[in-house]
C-alpha positions in Angstrom: 4.4 5.6 40.2 1.5 7.9 40.8 1.9 11.4 42.3 0.8 10.5 45.8 3.4 7.7 45.9 6.1 10.3 45.1 4.8 12.6 47.9 4.6 9.9 50.5 8.0 8.5 49.7 9.4 11.9 50.2 7.6 12.1 53.6 9.1 8.8 54.6 12.6 10.0 53.7 11.9 13.1 55.9 10.9 10.8 58.8 13.9 8.5 58.2 16.3 11.3 58.8 14.8 11.9 62.2 14.2 8.4 63.6 17.3 6.4 62.4 17.6 3.3 60.2 16.4 0.8 62.8 13.1 2.5 63.7 12.6 3.4 60.0 12.8 -0.2 58.9 10.3 -1.4 61.6 7.7 1.4 61.5 8.0 3.3 58.2 9.6 1.2 55.4 6.6 -1.0 54.7 3.9 1.6 55.1 2.3 2.3 51.7 0.4 5.2 50.2 -3.2 4.4 49.2 -5.0 7.6 48.1 -5.2 11.3 48.6 -8.3 13.3 47.9 -6.9 16.8 48.6 -7.9 16.6 52.3 -7.3 13.0 53.6 -4.1 11.0 53.1 -4.9 7.3 53.4 -2.0 5.0 54.3 -1.7 1.3 54.7 0.4 -0.2 57.6 1.6 -3.8 57.5 0.3 -4.7 61.0 -1.8 -3.5 63.9 1.4 -3.0 65.9 2.9 -0.6 63.3 -0.5 1.2 62.9 -0.7 1.8 66.7 2.9 2.9 67.0 2.5 5.4 64.1 -0.7 6.8 65.7 0.6 7.0 69.2 4.3 7.7 68.8 5.0 9.1 65.3 1.8 10.9 64.3 3.3 14.3 64.9 6.4 13.4 62.9 4.3 12.1 60.0 2.3 15.4 60.1 5.6 17.4 60.1 6.8 15.4 57.1 3.7 16.2 55.1 3.9 19.9 56.0 7.6 19.9 54.9 6.9 18.2 51.6 3.6 19.6 50.4 3.2 22.7 52.6 0.2 21.6 54.7 -0.9 18.8 57.0 -3.7 16.6 55.6 -6.0 14.4 57.7 -4.2 11.0 58.2 -6.1 7.8 57.9 -3.9 4.7 58.6 -5.5 1.3 57.9 -4.3 -2.3 58.1 -5.3 -4.7 55.3 -6.9 -8.0 55.9 -4.7 -9.7 53.3 -0.9 -9.4 52.8 0.0 -5.9 51.7 1.6 -5.3 48.3 5.3 -4.7 48.1 6.3 -1.2 49.1 6.9 1.3 46.4 10.4 2.3 45.4 11.7 5.3 47.2 11.6 8.5 45.2 14.0 11.4 45.5 13.1 13.4 48.5 11.8 16.9 48.0 12.9 18.0 51.5 15.0 21.1 51.9 18.6 20.5 53.0 19.7 22.9 55.7 23.2 23.5 54.2 25.2 26.7 53.6 24.8 26.0 49.9 21.0 26.2 50.2 21.0 29.3 52.4 20.1 32.3 50.4 22.3 35.2 51.4 21.0 38.8 51.3 21.7 42.1 52.9 19.7 41.3 56.0 21.4 38.0 56.9 24.9 38.1 55.4 26.7 38.9 58.6 25.0 36.0 60.5 25.8 33.7 57.5 29.4 34.8 57.5 29.7 34.3 61.2 28.2 30.8 61.0 30.5 29.8 58.2 33.5 31.0 60.2 32.5 28.9 63.2 31.8 25.9 61.0 35.3 26.2 59.4 37.1 26.7 62.7 35.1 25.4 65.7 36.1 27.2 68.9 38.7 29.1 67.0 36.5 31.9 65.5 33.7 33.1 67.6 32.7 31.4 70.9 29.9 31.5 71.8 28.1 32.6 68.6 24.6 33.9 69.4 22.2 34.2 66.4 18.9 36.0 67.0 15.9 37.0 64.8 12.2 36.5 64.4 10.5 33.2 63.6 11.1 31.8 60.2 14.1 33.8 59.2 16.8 31.1 59.0 18.3 30.7 62.5 17.5 26.9 62.5 18.9 26.6 59.0 22.2 28.1 60.0 22.5 25.9 63.1 21.9 22.9 61.0 24.3 24.1 58.4 27.0 24.5 61.1 26.3 21.0 62.3 26.5 19.5 58.8 29.7 21.3 57.9 31.5 20.4 61.1 30.4 16.8 60.9 31.7 16.6 57.3 35.1 18.0 58.3 35.4 16.5 61.8 33.5 13.2 61.8 35.1 12.4 65.1 33.5 15.3 66.9 30.7 14.8 69.4 28.0 17.3 68.2 25.0 17.8 70.4 22.0 19.7 68.9 19.0 20.5 71.2 16.4 23.2 71.6 15.8 25.1 74.9 12.4 23.4 75.6 13.9 19.9 75.2 16.9 20.8 77.4 14.5 22.0 80.1 12.4 18.9 79.9 15.5 16.7 80.0 16.9 18.3 83.1 13.4 18.0 84.8 13.3 14.3 83.9 16.9 13.8 85.0 16.2 15.3 88.4 13.0 13.4 88.8 14.6 10.1 87.8 17.9 10.7 89.7 19.8 10.6 86.4 21.7 13.9 86.5 25.0 12.1 86.0 23.8 10.8 82.6 22.5 14.2 81.7 25.9 15.8 82.5 27.7 13.2 80.5 25.5 13.8 77.5 26.0 17.6 77.4 29.4 18.2 79.0 31.2 15.7 76.8 30.2 17.6 73.6 32.8 19.0 71.3 30.1 21.3 69.8 26.9 22.3 71.5 24.1 23.9 69.4 21.0 25.2 71.2 18.0 26.5 69.3 15.3 28.6 71.0 17.6 29.3 74.0 15.0 31.9 75.2 12.9 29.0 76.6 15.3 28.6 79.6 14.6 32.1 80.8 12.9 32.1 84.2 13.5 28.4 84.9 15.9 28.4 87.8 17.1 24.8 87.8 17.5 24.8 84.0 19.5 28.0 84.1 21.7 26.6 86.9 22.4 23.5 84.8 23.0 25.4 81.6 25.4 27.8 83.4 27.6 24.9 84.5 27.3 23.2 81.1 28.3 26.4 79.4 31.3 26.9 81.7 32.5 23.3 81.4 32.4 23.5 77.6 33.8 27.0 77.2 36.7 26.3 79.6 37.5 23.2 77.6 37.6 25.2 74.4 34.5 23.6 72.9 32.3 25.5 70.5 28.9 26.8 71.6 26.3 28.2 69.2 23.0 29.6 70.5 19.9 30.8 68.6 17.0 32.9 70.0 14.0 34.9 68.9 15.5 37.9 70.7 18.8 39.4 71.8 20.2 38.3 75.2 19.4 41.6 76.8 15.7 41.2 75.7 15.3 37.8 77.5 14.2 39.6 80.6 14.1 36.6 83.0 17.5 35.3 82.0 20.0 35.4 84.8 22.7 38.1 84.5 25.5 35.6 84.7 24.1 33.8 81.7 23.4 37.0 79.8 26.9 38.2 80.1 28.3 34.8 78.9 26.0 34.9 75.9 27.3 38.3 75.1 30.9 37.6 75.5 31.3 36.1 72.0 29.7 37.3 68.8 26.1 38.4 68.5 24.6 38.3 64.9 21.0 39.2 64.1 18.9 38.2 61.1 16.2 40.6 59.8 13.4 39.9 57.3 14.7 39.5 53.8 14.5 42.2 51.1 12.5 41.8 47.9 15.5 40.5 45.8 16.4 37.9 48.5 12.7 36.8 48.8 12.6 36.2 45.0 15.9 34.3 45.2 14.6 32.1 48.0 11.4 31.3 46.0 13.4 30.4 42.9 15.9 28.2 44.9 13.1 26.3 46.5 11.4 25.8 43.2 14.6 24.5 41.7 15.1 22.0 44.5 11.5 20.7 43.8 12.1 20.7 40.0 9.2 23.2 39.7 9.3 25.5 36.7 8.6 28.8 38.4 7.7 31.8 36.1 9.3 35.1 37.1 6.0 36.9 37.4 4.7 34.2 39.9 7.9 34.4 42.0 7.6 38.2 42.1 3.9 38.0 42.9 4.6 35.8 45.9 7.6 37.9 47.0 5.5 41.1 47.0 2.9 39.6 49.3 4.9 37.4 51.7 7.5 39.7 53.2 8.4 38.7 56.8 8.9 35.0 56.9 11.0 32.6 54.9 8.9 29.6 55.9 5.9 31.2 54.4 7.8 31.8 51.1 8.9 28.2 51.0 5.4 27.0 52.1 3.9 28.9 49.1 6.3 27.1 46.7 5.6 23.7 48.3 1.9 24.4 48.0 2.3 25.2 44.3 4.3 22.0 43.9 1.5 20.0 45.6 -1.0 21.6 43.2 1.1 20.4 40.3 1.7 16.9 41.6 -1.7 16.1 43.0 -4.1 18.1 40.7 -2.0 18.9 37.6 -2.3 22.6 38.1 0.8 24.6 36.9 2.3 27.5 38.9 0.4 30.5 37.5 -0.8 33.7 39.2 -4.2 32.2 40.0 -2.6 29.2 41.7 -0.2 31.5 43.6 -3.2 33.5 44.9 -4.8 30.4 46.3 -1.4 29.2 47.8 -0.9 32.5 49.5 -4.4 32.6 50.9 -3.9 29.1 52.3 -0.5 29.9 53.8 -1.7 33.0 55.5 -4.7 31.1 56.8 -2.5 28.3 58.1 0.0 30.7 59.7 -2.5 32.5 61.9 -1.4 32.2 65.5 -2.9 29.1 67.2 -5.1 30.2 70.1 -3.2 29.8 73.3 -4.7 27.0 75.3 -4.9 26.6 79.1 -2.8 23.4 78.7 0.0 25.3 77.0 0.1 27.9 79.7 0.0 25.2 82.4 2.9 23.4 80.7 5.1 26.5 80.4 4.4 27.6 84.0 5.1 24.1 85.2 8.5 24.0 83.4 9.4 27.4 84.7 8.7 26.5 88.3 9.9 22.9 88.1 6.5 21.4 88.9 3.7 19.7 86.9 0.4 20.8 85.4 -1.3 18.2 87.7 0.2 19.8 90.8 -0.8 23.3 89.6 -4.4 22.1 89.2 -4.3 20.2 92.4 -4.9 21.2 96.1 -1.4 21.1 97.5 -0.5 24.2 99.5 3.3 24.1 99.2 4.6 27.6 98.9 6.4 27.2 95.6 3.4 25.5 93.9 0.9 28.0 95.3 2.9 30.9 93.9 3.3 29.1 90.5 -0.5 28.4 90.5 -1.2 32.1 91.1 1.1 33.1 88.3 -0.7 30.5 86.0 -4.1 31.9 86.9 -2.9 35.5 86.2 -1.4 34.5 82.8 -4.6 32.5 81.8 -6.7 35.6 82.6 -4.4 38.0 80.7 -4.0 35.8 77.6 -7.4 34.0 77.3 -9.7 36.5 78.9 -11.6 33.6 80.6 -14.0 34.5 83.5 -12.9 33.9 87.0 -15.6 31.1 87.3 -14.2 29.4 84.1 -10.6 29.7 85.5 -11.8 28.2 88.8 -13.1 25.1 87.0 -9.7 24.6 85.5 -8.2 24.5 89.0 -10.2 21.7 90.7 -13.3 23.8 91.0 -11.8 26.7 93.1 -14.4 29.3 93.8 -14.6 32.9 92.5 -13.1 34.6 95.5 -9.9 32.3 95.4 -9.3 33.2 91.8 -9.9 36.9 92.4 -7.4 36.8 95.3 -4.8 35.1 93.1 -5.2 37.7 90.4 -5.0 40.7 92.8 -2.0 39.2 94.6 0.1 38.7 91.4 -0.9 42.1 90.2 0.5 43.6 93.4 3.7 41.5 93.4 4.7 42.3 89.8 4.5 46.0 90.5 7.3 45.7 93.1 9.1 42.6 92.1 11.0 43.1 88.8 12.2 39.5 88.6 8.7 38.2 88.9 7.4 40.7 86.3 10.1 39.6 83.9 9.4 35.9 84.5 5.7 36.5 83.8 6.5 38.5 80.6 8.8 35.7 79.3 6.3 33.0 80.0 3.7 34.9 78.1 6.1 35.4 75.1 6.9 31.7 75.1 3.3 30.5 75.2 2.4 32.9 72.3 5.4 31.9 70.1 
């Protein structure tokens, strides 16, 4: 087996965990690795149907898989052979990182959150309910939520465990309302024995979503079911969160996670290297830990990059390789420029409308207000000219855009709820 076979088999295992056995057998099992030149990963699909499905439905998942296994996303080129493809390679042991308590490196900055998570996992609804974990991006919140899920599932296989993030919850309730399927939505969430919600801050400012989550929370809490929430900020800092939800989020236990100290960073690097069977010299681990200080994902990404150098190019983990890995990681982790589409999408979710309606000519009061908010946020974040913004909104003229900007500026000075909603939308689109 060559090195790219091993990498791609690990990517397929990553995808398998997320699509289920049936979809995996149809769309992933017979896809083969062909070649990798350091930039482009060439794959071979068994049929045009599989190729189209991978490109149209699973392209993002494949990209995530490559990022998880080798630390970056290559260009993907999927081809279909004219002749029968060769038999698929044997599956290699996956290099993906298991989100268990055993693999969570505990240090002074996260030990309280880890202890709280373990207590909840050991005694669902009997320890802390709800448990609210908050901290910056890449510090381990999602790891702890997954670890809770894994531990409860192991000890209580009969439990109905529902795991979702705030953005998906919002999209699901919008779809349910649109398709008149709120009963099915209620059944899914209110029948849970354990509800875990990541990135709960995304429901802030979205009235219908908050209303739905309020009733879901009450139903589960009153039935003595466990609720675990994670956010990039404490409940009191989610400005557009309704007070009735904020008080409920604060009624259990709040645990924060701060950036890891030096010793913890070194331990994380060494644990990740051990999981990848990568011989990591002490001086290389310390070199990385001294330069990547605020994000666990960056630490793990650097180790995966070194592992990719070893597997694909035969370069061993030395200081020079670590310098390149860090340079690549820091370059890849620069904030993606916020696009108009992302702003439109977030405003649309907040105001229960669509990007098409925001861009369109309807004069309904709720959509007109949402459109003005959108115009204001686009101006604040992107710095686009009023003429450029007008072109994004069906060619509206300069004076219309100026009026929208001035109107929102006046409103947010006297309307604290609107000001907080705008602030939260801006935080979400920048995250």
